[in-house]
PDB file as gemmi writes it, atoms N, CA and C in Angstrom:
CRYST1    1.000    1.000    1.000  90.00  90.00  90.00 P 1                      
ATOM      1  N   MET A   1       0.917  -1.185   0.026  1.00  0.00           N  
ATOM      2  CA  MET A   1      -0.090   0.191  -0.240  1.00  0.00           C  
ATOM      3  C   MET A   1       0.785   1.327   0.295  1.00  0.00           C  
ATOM      4  N   ASN A   2       0.378   2.307   0.156  1.00  0.00           N  
ATOM      5  CA  ASN A   2       0.915   3.893  -0.261  1.00  0.00           C  
ATOM      6  C   ASN A   2       0.905   4.300   1.548  1.00  0.00           C  
ATOM      7  N   PHE A   3       1.716   5.418   1.378  1.00  0.00           N  
ATOM      8  CA  PHE A   3       1.900   5.600   2.382  1.00  0.00           C  
ATOM      9  C   PHE A   3       0.374   6.817   3.490  1.00  0.00           C  
ATOM     10  N   GLY A   4      -0.114   7.162   1.892  1.00  0.00           N  
ATOM     11  CA  GLY A   4      -1.698   7.926   2.622  1.00  0.00           C  
ATOM     12  C   GLY A   4      -2.523   6.509   2.903  1.00  0.00           C  
ATOM     13  N   GLN A   5      -2.689   5.419   2.323  1.00  0.00           N  
ATOM     14  CA  GLN A   5      -3.555   4.213   2.939  1.00  0.00           C  
ATOM     15  C   GLN A   5      -2.809   3.701   4.535  1.00  0.00           C  
ATOM     16  N   ALA A   6      -1.533   3.737   3.981  1.00  0.00           N  
ATOM     17  CA  ALA A   6      -0.847   3.819   5.174  1.00  0.00           C  
ATOM     18  C   ALA A   6      -1.481   3.950   6.620  1.00  0.00           C  
ATOM     19  N   ILE A   7      -1.325   5.645   6.807  1.00  0.00           N  
ATOM     20  CA  ILE A   7      -1.637   6.704   7.225  1.00  0.00           C  
ATOM     21  C   ILE A   7      -2.842   6.544   7.788  1.00  0.00           C  
ATOM     22  N   GLU A   8      -4.171   5.982   7.031  1.00  0.00           N  
ATOM     23  CA  GLU A   8      -5.377   5.793   6.988  1.00  0.00           C  
ATOM     24  C   GLU A   8      -5.515   4.779   8.134  1.00  0.00           C  
ATOM     25  N   ASN A   9      -4.742   3.567   7.919  1.00  0.00           N  
ATOM     26  CA  ASN A   9      -4.831   2.692   8.813  1.00  0.00           C  
ATOM     27  C   ASN A   9      -4.138   3.021  10.137  1.00  0.00           C  
ATOM     28  N   ALA A  10      -2.783   3.461   9.863  1.00  0.00           N  
ATOM     29  CA  ALA A  10      -2.334   3.847  11.515  1.00  0.00           C  
ATOM     30  C   ALA A  10      -3.236   4.780  12.176  1.00  0.00           C  
ATOM     31  N   LYS A  11      -4.299   5.812  11.651  1.00  0.00           N  
ATOM     32  CA  LYS A  11      -5.041   6.938  12.386  1.00  0.00           C  
ATOM     33  C   LYS A  11      -6.206   5.738  13.303  1.00  0.00           C  
ATOM     34  N   GLN A  12      -6.751   4.282  12.550  1.00  0.00           N  
ATOM     35  CA  GLN A  12      -7.446   3.387  12.917  1.00  0.00           C  
ATOM     36  C   GLN A  12      -6.981   2.677  13.743  1.00  0.00           C  
ATOM     37  N   GLY A  13      -5.476   2.822  14.132  1.00  0.00           N  
ATOM     38  CA  GLY A  13      -4.827   2.232  15.420  1.00  0.00           C  
ATOM     39  C   GLY A  13      -3.981   0.798  15.034  1.00  0.00           C  
ATOM     40  N   GLU A  14      -4.117   0.807  13.535  1.00  0.00           N  
ATOM     41  CA  GLU A  14      -2.761  -0.118  13.087  1.00  0.00           C  
ATOM     42  C   GLU A  14      -1.564   0.756  13.394  1.00  0.00           C  
ATOM     43  N   LYS A  15      -0.668  -0.819  13.460  1.00  0.00           N  
ATOM     44  CA  LYS A  15       0.606  -0.791  13.580  1.00  0.00           C  
ATOM     45  C   LYS A  15       1.290  -0.763  12.021  1.00  0.00           C  
ATOM     46  N   ILE A  16       1.848   0.127  11.757  1.00  0.00           N  
ATOM     47  CA  ILE A  16       2.700  -0.139  10.297  1.00  0.00           C  
ATOM     48  C   ILE A  16       3.635   0.070   9.606  1.00  0.00           C  
ATOM     49  N   PHE A  17       4.057  -0.787   8.428  1.00  0.00           N  
ATOM     50  CA  PHE A  17       5.814  -0.568   8.487  1.00  0.00           C  
ATOM     51  C   PHE A  17       6.066  -1.282   7.182  1.00  0.00           C  
ATOM     52  N   ARG A  18       7.770  -1.095   6.813  1.00  0.00           N  
ATOM     53  CA  ARG A  18       7.785  -0.602   5.281  1.00  0.00           C  
ATOM     54  C   ARG A  18       8.411  -1.994   4.929  1.00  0.00           C  
ATOM     55  N   LEU A  19       8.088  -2.574   4.282  1.00  0.00           N  
ATOM     56  CA  LEU A  19       8.681  -4.564   3.472  1.00  0.00           C  
ATOM     57  C   LEU A  19      10.506  -3.999   3.742  1.00  0.00           C  
ATOM     58  N   GLY A  20      10.590  -2.426   3.182  1.00  0.00           N  
ATOM     59  CA  GLY A  20      12.182  -1.959   2.617  1.00  0.00           C  
ATOM     60  C   GLY A  20      12.809  -1.689   4.278  1.00  0.00           C  
ATOM     61  N   TRP A  21      11.965  -1.642   5.106  1.00  0.00           N  
ATOM     62  CA  TRP A  21      13.227  -1.171   6.215  1.00  0.00           C  
ATOM     63  C   TRP A  21      14.318  -2.600   6.700  1.00  0.00           C  
ATOM     64  N   ASN A  22      14.929  -2.187   6.948  1.00  0.00           N  
ATOM     65  CA  ASN A  22      16.085  -3.081   7.240  1.00  0.00           C  
ATOM     66  C   ASN A  22      16.041  -3.853   8.711  1.00  0.00           C  
ATOM     67  N   GLY A  23      15.414  -2.496   9.241  1.00  0.00           N  
ATOM     68  CA  GLY A  23      15.347  -3.296  10.872  1.00  0.00           C  
ATOM     69  C   GLY A  23      14.214  -4.280  11.499  1.00  0.00           C  
ATOM     70  N   LYS A  24      14.690  -4.626  12.135  1.00  0.00           N  
ATOM     71  CA  LYS A  24      13.791  -6.091  12.249  1.00  0.00           C  
ATOM     72  C   LYS A  24      12.908  -5.704  13.465  1.00  0.00           C  
ATOM     73  N   GLY A  25      11.331  -5.913  13.812  1.00  0.00           N  
ATOM     74  CA  GLY A  25       9.850  -5.493  14.665  1.00  0.00           C  
ATOM     75  C   GLY A  25      10.192  -4.338  14.117  1.00  0.00           C  
ATOM     76  N   MET A  26      10.762  -2.994  13.633  1.00  0.00           N  
ATOM     77  CA  MET A  26      10.308  -1.971  13.376  1.00  0.00           C  
ATOM     78  C   MET A  26       8.573  -1.377  12.916  1.00  0.00           C  
ATOM     79  N   PHE A  27       8.358  -0.595  13.178  1.00  0.00           N  
ATOM     80  CA  PHE A  27       6.955   0.145  13.078  1.00  0.00           C  
ATOM     81  C   PHE A  27       6.189   1.043  13.713  1.00  0.00           C  
ATOM     82  N   VAL A  28       5.082   1.954  13.123  1.00  0.00           N  
ATOM     83  CA  VAL A  28       4.900   3.341  13.417  1.00  0.00           C  
ATOM     84  C   VAL A  28       3.840   3.324  13.606  1.00  0.00           C  
ATOM     85  N   VAL A  29       3.093   3.985  14.829  1.00  0.00           N  
ATOM     86  CA  VAL A  29       2.137   4.097  15.249  1.00  0.00           C  
ATOM     87  C   VAL A  29       1.561   5.806  15.054  1.00  0.00           C  
ATOM     88  N   TYR A  30       0.090   5.632  15.250  1.00  0.00           N  
ATOM     89  CA  TYR A  30      -0.188   7.361  15.352  1.00  0.00           C  
ATOM     90  C   TYR A  30      -0.747   7.619  16.941  1.00  0.00           C  
ATOM     91  N   GLN A  31       0.094   8.441  17.253  1.00  0.00           N  
ATOM     92  CA  GLN A  31      -0.804   9.216  18.330  1.00  0.00           C  
ATOM     93  C   GLN A  31      -1.285   9.693  18.322  1.00  0.00           C  
ATOM     94  N   LYS A  32      -2.609   9.570  19.290  1.00  0.00           N  
ATOM     95  CA  LYS A  32      -3.345  10.738  19.349  1.00  0.00           C  
ATOM     96  C   LYS A  32      -2.656  12.146  19.388  1.00  0.00           C  
ATOM     97  N   GLY A  33      -1.774  12.666  20.837  1.00  0.00           N  
ATOM     98  CA  GLY A  33      -1.696  13.122  21.153  1.00  0.00           C  
ATOM     99  C   GLY A  33      -2.506  13.537  22.627  1.00  0.00           C  
ATOM    100  N   TYR A  34      -2.172  14.979  23.382  1.00  0.00           N  
ATOM    101  CA  TYR A  34      -3.057  15.355  24.303  1.00  0.00           C  
ATOM    102  C   TYR A  34      -3.490  16.502  24.064  1.00  0.00           C  
ATOM    103  N   PRO A  35      -4.478  17.328  23.037  1.00  0.00           N  
ATOM    104  CA  PRO A  35      -5.054  18.015  22.783  1.00  0.00           C  
ATOM    105  C   PRO A  35      -5.442  19.051  24.084  1.00  0.00           C  
ATOM    106  N   GLN A  36      -6.312  18.322  25.131  1.00  0.00           N  
ATOM    107  CA  GLN A  36      -6.612  19.034  25.940  1.00  0.00           C  
ATOM    108  C   GLN A  36      -5.729  19.339  27.105  1.00  0.00           C  
ATOM    109  N   GLY A  37      -4.648  18.621  27.105  1.00  0.00           N  
ATOM    110  CA  GLY A  37      -2.944  19.030  27.945  1.00  0.00           C  
ATOM    111  C   GLY A  37      -3.301  17.417  29.075  1.00  0.00           C  
ATOM    112  N   ILE A  38      -1.937  17.025  29.347  1.00  0.00           N  
ATOM    113  CA  ILE A  38      -1.666  16.421  30.040  1.00  0.00           C  
ATOM    114  C   ILE A  38      -0.800  16.629  31.242  1.00  0.00           C  
ATOM    115  N   PRO A  39      -0.865  16.386  32.477  1.00  0.00           N  
ATOM    116  CA  PRO A  39       0.101  16.735  33.744  1.00  0.00           C  
ATOM    117  C   PRO A  39       1.311  16.591  33.217  1.00  0.00           C  
ATOM    118  N   SER A  40       2.238  17.839  33.430  1.00  0.00           N  
ATOM    119  CA  SER A  40       3.463  17.780  33.150  1.00  0.00           C  
ATOM    120  C   SER A  40       4.604  16.666  33.915  1.00  0.00           C  
ATOM    121  N   ASN A  41       5.132  15.376  33.924  1.00  0.00           N  
ATOM    122  CA  ASN A  41       6.549  15.400  34.996  1.00  0.00           C  
ATOM    123  C   ASN A  41       7.329  16.238  35.071  1.00  0.00           C  
ATOM    124  N   LYS A  42       8.284  15.813  35.854  1.00  0.00           N  
ATOM    125  CA  LYS A  42       9.376  16.501  36.283  1.00  0.00           C  
ATOM    126  C   LYS A  42      10.459  16.921  34.891  1.00  0.00           C  
ATOM    127  N   GLN A  43      10.828  15.701  33.879  1.00  0.00           N  
ATOM    128  CA  GLN A  43      11.443  15.617  32.792  1.00  0.00           C  
ATOM    129  C   GLN A  43      11.000  16.854  32.650  1.00  0.00           C  
ATOM    130  N   THR A  44       9.530  16.616  31.837  1.00  0.00           N  
ATOM    131  CA  THR A  44       8.831  17.657  30.668  1.00  0.00           C  
ATOM    132  C   THR A  44       9.087  18.823  31.691  1.00  0.00           C  
ATOM    133  N   ALA A  45       8.772  19.413  32.490  1.00  0.00           N  
ATOM    134  CA  ALA A  45       8.307  20.610  32.968  1.00  0.00           C  
ATOM    135  C   ALA A  45      10.162  21.276  33.053  1.00  0.00           C  
ATOM    136  N   GLU A  46      10.689  19.906  33.525  1.00  0.00           N  
ATOM    137  CA  GLU A  46      12.114  20.651  33.580  1.00  0.00           C  
ATOM    138  C   GLU A  46      12.553  21.551  31.947  1.00  0.00           C  
ATOM    139  N   ALA A  47      12.442  20.362  31.076  1.00  0.00           N  
ATOM    140  CA  ALA A  47      12.641  20.891  29.558  1.00  0.00           C  
ATOM    141  C   ALA A  47      12.300  21.703  28.835  1.00  0.00           C  
ATOM    142  N   TRP A  48      11.151  22.004  29.538  1.00  0.00           N  
ATOM    143  CA  TRP A  48      10.264  23.361  29.167  1.00  0.00           C  
ATOM    144  C   TRP A  48      10.065  24.632  30.009  1.00  0.00           C  
ATOM    145  N   GLY A  49      10.519  24.397  30.886  1.00  0.00           N  
ATOM    146  CA  GLY A  49      10.772  25.581  32.118  1.00  0.00           C  
ATOM    147  C   GLY A  49       9.479  25.770  31.794  1.00  0.00           C  
ATOM    148  N   HIS A  50       8.967  24.971  33.095  1.00  0.00           N  
ATOM    149  CA  HIS A  50       7.134  25.147  33.647  1.00  0.00           C  
ATOM    150  C   HIS A  50       7.262  24.063  35.008  1.00  0.00           C  
ATOM    151  N   ASN A  51       5.980  24.386  35.454  1.00  0.00           N  
ATOM    152  CA  ASN A  51       5.853  23.492  36.822  1.00  0.00           C  
ATOM    153  C   ASN A  51       5.182  21.981  36.724  1.00  0.00           C  
ATOM    154  N   GLU A  52       6.345  21.459  37.476  1.00  0.00           N  
ATOM    155  CA  GLU A  52       5.395  20.256  37.298  1.00  0.00           C  
ATOM    156  C   GLU A  52       4.194  19.952  37.673  1.00  0.00           C  
ATOM    157  N   GLY A  53       3.444  18.804  36.773  1.00  0.00           N  
ATOM    158  CA  GLY A  53       2.059  19.274  36.888  1.00  0.00           C  
ATOM    159  C   GLY A  53       1.196  20.044  36.295  1.00  0.00           C  
ATOM    160  N   ASP A  54       2.058  21.146  35.465  1.00  0.00           N  
ATOM    161  CA  ASP A  54       1.285  22.420  34.363  1.00  0.00           C  
ATOM    162  C   ASP A  54       0.686  21.255  33.573  1.00  0.00           C  
ATOM    163  N   LEU A  55      -0.601  21.630  32.855  1.00  0.00           N  
ATOM    164  CA  LEU A  55      -1.001  21.698  31.599  1.00  0.00           C  
ATOM    165  C   LEU A  55       0.034  21.687  30.553  1.00  0.00           C  
ATOM    166  N   PHE A  56       0.260  20.374  30.262  1.00  0.00           N  
ATOM    167  CA  PHE A  56       1.072  20.266  28.454  1.00  0.00           C  
ATOM    168  C   PHE A  56       0.346  19.766  27.456  1.00  0.00           C  
ATOM    169  N   LYS A  57       0.287  20.658  26.258  1.00  0.00           N  
ATOM    170  CA  LYS A  57      -0.812  20.258  25.063  1.00  0.00           C  
ATOM    171  C   LYS A  57       0.271  19.671  24.407  1.00  0.00           C  
ATOM    172  N   VAL A  58      -0.219  18.418  23.714  1.00  0.00           N  
ATOM    173  CA  VAL A  58       0.273  17.481  22.688  1.00  0.00           C  
ATOM    174  C   VAL A  58      -0.551  17.585  21.825  1.00  0.00           C  
ATOM    175  N   GLU A  59      -0.061  17.782  20.302  1.00  0.00           N  
ATOM    176  CA  GLU A  59      -0.889  17.667  18.706  1.00  0.00           C  
ATOM    177  C   GLU A  59      -0.352  16.008  18.910  1.00  0.00           C  
ATOM    178  N   PRO A  60      -1.304  15.523  17.966  1.00  0.00           N  
ATOM    179  CA  PRO A  60      -0.913  14.221  17.144  1.00  0.00           C  
ATOM    180  C   PRO A  60       0.324  14.298  16.959  1.00  0.00           C  
ATOM    181  N   TYR A  61       1.284  12.956  16.770  1.00  0.00           N  
ATOM    182  CA  TYR A  61       2.044  12.902  15.864  1.00  0.00           C  
ATOM    183  C   TYR A  61       2.423  11.338  15.588  1.00  0.00           C  
ATOM    184  N   LEU A  62       3.337  10.893  15.374  1.00  0.00           N  
ATOM    185  CA  LEU A  62       4.156   9.215  15.007  1.00  0.00           C  
ATOM    186  C   LEU A  62       4.862   9.256  15.915  1.00  0.00           C  
ATOM    187  N   GLN A  63       4.957   8.107  15.800  1.00  0.00           N  
ATOM    188  CA  GLN A  63       6.104   6.919  16.752  1.00  0.00           C  
ATOM    189  C   GLN A  63       6.637   5.898  16.450  1.00  0.00           C  
ATOM    190  N   ILE A  64       7.458   5.715  16.123  1.00  0.00           N  
ATOM    191  CA  ILE A  64       8.306   4.612  15.349  1.00  0.00           C  
ATOM    192  C   ILE A  64       8.963   3.560  16.635  1.00  0.00           C  
ATOM    193  N   LYS A  65       8.836   2.682  16.489  1.00  0.00           N  
ATOM    194  CA  LYS A  65       9.557   1.472  17.465  1.00  0.00           C  
ATOM    195  C   LYS A  65      10.646   1.249  16.634  1.00  0.00           C  
ATOM    196  N   ASN A  66      12.162   1.477  17.125  1.00  0.00           N  
ATOM    197  CA  ASN A  66      13.093   1.176  16.584  1.00  0.00           C  
ATOM    198  C   ASN A  66      13.129  -0.287  16.463  1.00  0.00           C  
ATOM    199  N   ALA A  67      14.604  -0.455  15.725  1.00  0.00           N  
ATOM    200  CA  ALA A  67      15.073  -1.798  16.008  1.00  0.00           C  
ATOM    201  C   ALA A  67      15.828  -2.160  17.251  1.00  0.00           C  
ATOM    202  N   GLN A  68      16.017  -1.436  17.966  1.00  0.00           N  
ATOM    203  CA  GLN A  68      16.919  -1.680  19.416  1.00  0.00           C  
ATOM    204  C   GLN A  68      15.647  -1.709  20.597  1.00  0.00           C  
ATOM    205  N   GLY A  69      14.644  -1.932  20.080  1.00  0.00           N  
ATOM    206  CA  GLY A  69      13.607  -1.543  21.140  1.00  0.00           C  
ATOM    207  C   GLY A  69      12.802  -0.988  21.027  1.00  0.00           C  
ATOM    208  N   SER A  70      13.904   0.314  21.115  1.00  0.00           N  
ATOM    209  CA  SER A  70      13.287   1.835  21.916  1.00  0.00           C  
ATOM    210  C   SER A  70      11.757   2.629  20.832  1.00  0.00           C  
ATOM    211  N   HIS A  71      11.940   3.426  21.704  1.00  0.00           N  
ATOM    212  CA  HIS A  71      10.782   4.168  20.961  1.00  0.00           C  
ATOM    213  C   HIS A  71      10.854   5.787  20.899  1.00  0.00           C  
ATOM    214  N   SER A  72       9.933   6.416  19.692  1.00  0.00           N  
ATOM    215  CA  SER A  72      10.935   8.017  19.330  1.00  0.00           C  
ATOM    216  C   SER A  72       9.559   8.627  18.507  1.00  0.00           C  
ATOM    217  N   MET A  73       9.392   9.601  18.429  1.00  0.00           N  
ATOM    218  CA  MET A  73       8.529  10.561  17.545  1.00  0.00           C  
ATOM    219  C   MET A  73       9.421  10.299  16.177  1.00  0.00           C  
ATOM    220  N   TRP A  74       8.537  10.539  15.506  1.00  0.00           N  
ATOM    221  CA  TRP A  74       8.939  10.139  13.862  1.00  0.00           C  
ATOM    222  C   TRP A  74       8.408  10.608  12.970  1.00  0.00           C  
ATOM    223  N   VAL A  75       9.421  11.216  11.285  1.00  0.00           N  
ATOM    224  CA  VAL A  75       9.121  11.938  10.581  1.00  0.00           C  
ATOM    225  C   VAL A  75       9.378  11.402   9.272  1.00  0.00           C  
ATOM    226  N   PRO A  76       8.242  10.653   8.224  1.00  0.00           N  
ATOM    227  CA  PRO A  76       9.442   9.877   7.336  1.00  0.00           C  
ATOM    228  C   PRO A  76       9.513  10.446   6.501  1.00  0.00           C  
ATOM    229  N   SER A  77      10.639  10.036   6.164  1.00  0.00           N  
ATOM    230  CA  SER A  77      11.364  10.386   5.160  1.00  0.00           C  
ATOM    231  C   SER A  77      11.165  10.430   3.587  1.00  0.00           C  
ATOM    232  N   ILE A  78      11.314  11.035   2.392  1.00  0.00           N  
ATOM    233  CA  ILE A  78      10.785  11.741   0.780  1.00  0.00           C  
ATOM    234  C   ILE A  78      10.366  10.206   0.502  1.00  0.00           C  
ATOM    235  N   GLY A  79      11.200   9.315   0.652  1.00  0.00           N  
ATOM    236  CA  GLY A  79      11.412   7.802   0.242  1.00  0.00           C  
ATOM    237  C   GLY A  79      10.388   6.962   0.984  1.00  0.00           C  
ATOM    238  N   ASP A  80      10.331   7.245   2.185  1.00  0.00           N  
ATOM    239  CA  ASP A  80       8.669   6.759   3.291  1.00  0.00           C  
ATOM    240  C   ASP A  80       7.831   7.393   2.257  1.00  0.00           C  
ATOM    241  N   ILE A  81       7.721   8.446   2.310  1.00  0.00           N  
ATOM    242  CA  ILE A  81       6.700   8.867   1.497  1.00  0.00           C  
ATOM    243  C   ILE A  81       5.705   8.556   0.391  1.00  0.00           C  
ATOM    244  N   LEU A  82       6.971   8.351  -0.470  1.00  0.00           N  
ATOM    245  CA  LEU A  82       6.480   8.230  -1.847  1.00  0.00           C  
ATOM    246  C   LEU A  82       6.570   6.324  -1.854  1.00  0.00           C  
ATOM    247  N   ALA A  83       7.089   5.566  -0.796  1.00  0.00           N  
ATOM    248  CA  ALA A  83       7.252   4.183  -0.866  1.00  0.00           C  
ATOM    249  C   ALA A  83       6.096   3.744  -1.267  1.00  0.00           C  
ATOM    250  N   GLU A  84       5.789   2.198  -2.068  1.00  0.00           N  
ATOM    251  CA  GLU A  84       4.626   1.515  -2.038  1.00  0.00           C  
ATOM    252  C   GLU A  84       4.716   0.736  -1.466  1.00  0.00           C  
ATOM    253  N   ASP A  85       5.544   0.330  -0.335  1.00  0.00           N  
ATOM    254  CA  ASP A  85       5.864  -0.995   0.291  1.00  0.00           C  
ATOM    255  C   ASP A  85       5.146  -1.471   1.596  1.00  0.00           C  
ATOM    256  N   TRP A  86       4.267  -0.713   1.900  1.00  0.00           N  
ATOM    257  CA  TRP A  86       3.879  -0.158   3.461  1.00  0.00           C  
ATOM    258  C   TRP A  86       2.856  -1.467   3.975  1.00  0.00           C  
ATOM    259  N   GLU A  87       3.106  -1.876   5.001  1.00  0.00           N  
ATOM    260  CA  GLU A  87       1.774  -3.223   5.407  1.00  0.00           C  
ATOM    261  C   GLU A  87       1.401  -2.868   6.963  1.00  0.00           C  
ATOM    262  N   VAL A  88       0.541  -3.556   7.253  1.00  0.00           N  
ATOM    263  CA  VAL A  88      -0.274  -3.593   8.675  1.00  0.00           C  
ATOM    264  C   VAL A  88       0.551  -4.729   9.260  1.00  0.00           C  
ATOM    265  N   ILE A  89       0.660  -4.540  10.425  1.00  0.00           N  
ATOM    266  CA  ILE A  89       1.087  -5.877  11.485  1.00  0.00           C  
ATOM    267  C   ILE A  89      -0.356  -6.433  11.222  1.00  0.00           C  
ATOM    268  N   LYS A  90      -0.285  -7.273  11.275  1.00  0.00           N  
ATOM    269  CA  LYS A  90      -1.688  -8.548  11.522  1.00  0.00           C  
ATOM    270  C   LYS A  90      -1.543  -9.231  13.095  1.00  0.00           C  
TER     271      LYS A  90                                                      
END                                                                             
């Protein structure tokens, strides 16, 4: 499938990945964010210069599970956007 189709699946809660990725176990999910805000933990408060517990509003974003097992925010490359080898984890 193409990237547009993959994103629509991700928005429905599916985990998506590319057959062309070299890393095993990698996938992307759509995170709905916290548009109404979530209380800041200590690390977030220190990073952004506000008080622990203050509301921190987060817009939707994509998150990837990396080959090493860690997770991070993700922005697709041009190659990812134009690829036709997207799949949904079944």
